[in-house]
C-alpha positions in Angstrom: 0.0 0.0 0.0 1.5 3.3 -1.0 1.9 6.1 1.6 -1.0 8.4 0.5 -3.3 5.4 0.3 -2.3 4.3 3.8 -3.0 7.8 5.1 -6.4 7.7 3.6 -7.1 4.3 5.0 -6.1 5.3 8.5 -8.2 8.5 8.1 -6.4 10.3 10.9 -2.9 11.9 10.9 -2.0 12.8 14.5 0.2 15.9 14.6 2.7 15.2 17.3 5.0 17.9 18.9 7.7 16.3 21.0 10.0 18.1 23.4 12.0 15.0 24.3 13.2 12.3 21.9 12.6 9.6 24.6 8.9 10.3 24.3 8.7 9.3 20.7 8.5 5.6 21.0 5.9 5.5 23.9 3.8 8.0 21.9 4.0 5.9 18.7 3.1 2.7 20.7 0.2 4.4 22.4 -1.3 5.5 19.0 -0.7 2.0 17.6 -2.4 0.4 20.6 -5.5 2.6 19.8 -5.5 1.5 16.1 -3.8 4.6 14.6 -0.7 3.5 12.7 0.3 7.0 11.3 2.0 9.9 13.0 3.3 13.2 11.8 6.1 14.4 14.0 6.6 18.2 13.6 9.9 19.9 13.2 8.8 22.7 15.6 11.2 21.5 18.3 14.8 20.3 18.4 13.6 16.8 19.2 11.7 16.5 15.9 14.4 14.9 13.8 15.6 12.6 16.5 12.1 11.5 17.2 11.4 10.7 13.6 14.6 8.6 13.5 13.6 6.7 16.7 10.1 5.8 15.3 11.4 4.9 11.9 14.0 2.5 13.4 12.1 1.0 16.3 8.4 1.1 15.3 8.2 -0.2 11.8 4.4 -0.7 12.1 4.0 3.0 12.4 4.1 5.2 9.2 6.0 8.2 10.4 6.2 11.5 8.5 7.6 15.0 9.2 5.4 18.0 9.7 6.0 21.8 9.7 8.5 21.3 6.9 9.2 24.8 5.5 12.6 24.6 3.8 14.3 22.1 1.5 17.1 21.5 4.1 14.5 20.5 6.6 12.9 18.2 4.1 16.1 16.5 3.2 17.0 16.1 6.9 13.6 14.6 7.7 13.8 12.1 4.9 17.3 11.1 5.9 16.0 10.5 9.4 13.4 8.1 8.1 10.3 10.3 7.3 8.0 8.5 4.8 6.0 11.6 4.0 6.4 15.3 4.2 3.7 17.8 5.3 4.1 21.6 4.9 2.0 24.4 6.3 2.2 26.2 2.9 3.1 25.5 -0.7 6.8 25.6 -1.4 7.4 24.5 -5.0 11.1 23.7 -4.3 10.2 21.2 -1.5 7.4 19.7 -3.6 9.5 19.3 -6.7 12.3 17.7 -4.6 9.9 15.2 -3.1 8.5 14.3 -6.5 12.0 13.8 -7.9 12.9 11.5 -4.9 9.6 9.6 -4.8 8.6 11.0 -1.4 4.9 11.6 -0.6 4.3 15.3 0.1 1.2 17.1 1.3 1.7 20.9 0.9 -0.6 23.4 2.5 -3.0 25.0 0.0 -6.1 27.0 0.8 -6.6 29.2 -2.2 -7.5 28.3 -5.8 -4.1 29.7 -7.0 -2.2 27.4 -4.6 -4.3 24.4 -5.5 -3.8 25.1 -9.2 0.0 25.3 -8.6 0.0 22.0 -6.7 -2.1 20.3 -9.5 0.4 21.6 -12.0 3.0 19.5 -10.3 0.8 16.4 -10.1 -0.2 16.8 -6.4 -3.9 16.4 -5.6 -3.9 15.5 -1.8 -3.4 18.8 0.0 -3.2 20.0 3.5 -5.8 22.6 4.4 -4.4 24.7 7.3 -5.6 26.2 9.5 -8.9 24.7 8.6 -11.0 26.5 11.1 -9.6 29.9 10.1 -10.0 29.4 6.4 -13.6 28.3 6.4 -13.5 24.6 7.4 -15.8 22.2 5.6 -17.8 24.9 3.8 -14.6 26.3 2.2 -13.4 22.9 1.1 -16.8 22.0 -0.2 -16.7 25.1 -2.4 -13.2 24.4 -3.6 -14.1 20.8 -4.4 -16.5 22.2 -7.0 -14.0 23.4 -9.5 -11.3 21.1 -8.2 -13.2 17.8 -8.2 -10.1 15.6 -8.2 -8.5 17.2 -5.1 -8.7 15.6 -1.6 -7.9 17.6 1.5 -6.2 16.8 4.8 -7.7 19.6 7.0 -5.8 20.5 10.2 -6.6 23.1 12.8 -9.7 23.3 14.9 -10.6 19.6 14.6 -11.3 17.4 17.6 -13.3 14.4 18.6 -16.4 16.6 18.7 -16.4 17.4 15.0 -14.3 14.5 13.6 -17.3 12.5 12.3 -18.5 15.5 10.3 -15.1 16.0 8.7 -14.3 12.4 7.8 -17.7 11.8 6.3 -17.2 14.5 3.6 -16.3 13.0 0.2 -13.5 15.5 -0.4 -11.6 14.6 2.8 -8.7 12.3 2.4 -7.8 12.2 6.1 -8.0 14.5 9.1 -4.9 16.0 10.8 -5.1 17.0 14.5 -3.1 17.5 17.7 -5.9 16.6 20.1 -4.9 12.9 20.0 -1.4 13.7 21.4 -1.6 16.7 23.6 1.8 18.0 24.8 0.5 17.9 28.4 -0.4 14.2 28.1 3.0 13.3 26.6 4.8 15.3 29.2 3.0 13.7 32.1 3.3 10.2 30.6 -0.4 9.8 30.2 -0.1 7.4 27.2 -3.2 5.5 28.2 -5.3 8.6 27.4 -3.6 8.9 24.0 -4.5 5.3 23.3 -8.1 5.9 24.4 -8.4 9.0 22.2 -6.8 7.1 19.2 -9.2 4.2 19.7 -12.2 6.6 19.8 -11.0 8.4 16.6 -10.3 5.1 14.8 -13.8 4.0 15.6 -15.3 7.2 14.3 -13.4 6.8 11.0 -14.5 3.2 10.7 -18.2 4.2 11.1 -18.1 7.0 8.5 
C-alpha cells in the first residue's frame, strides 16, 4: 500500500509535537495500541528529527512523517531521518519538486484556488488545508471541491473528537490531521493511556463513517 493510500485508509494523521526524543516511542506505541498507525512528527522542536529517526527505526508498524517542513534543508534532513511523508503548512514548490523527484509523498498546505492550481500543475492532488478553522473549514473545502473535483484535503486546525465525524464523512476529505490525540501535556505527564483511548475513539469514528 502506498503512503498516501495508507494515510487515507487510516483517516487520521496525528500531529505530534515532541520536546524529548525519549517520548517518541511511547507515543508511537500508544497511538498504535489505539488503532492509529500513522504519526506526523513536527519539526517545531529540536527533538523532531531525532524522534522521527527513533520511530522509523524502532516502530516499523507506524508510518512516520515529518510536519511543519518549511525549507528544502528540513525536508532532506527529515527524509534522511526516516520520514516516509512530508507535510508543509504552505506551498513551497522547491520542496514539492524535490519530493516528487525523490519519490517521497508530500502534502503541501494549500487554501486558495491559486495554490491548489500550482499543486495540481506538479501532479499533487492530496493537499493539507491549514488552518482549517480559520480558512472556512468544511464549507470552504466543499466550495473548492466544485472546480477542483479531483482534489482531496487533509484539514488540520480546529478539529477534535467533537467534529471529527462531520469531517471524515465528507467526500472531499482524504484524512484529518489533528493534535488533540497527542496533547503535549499528556505526553509530558506520561499519560499514554489517554492517547491510546483517544486514538481508539477516533479510529472507531473513522470506521463508522
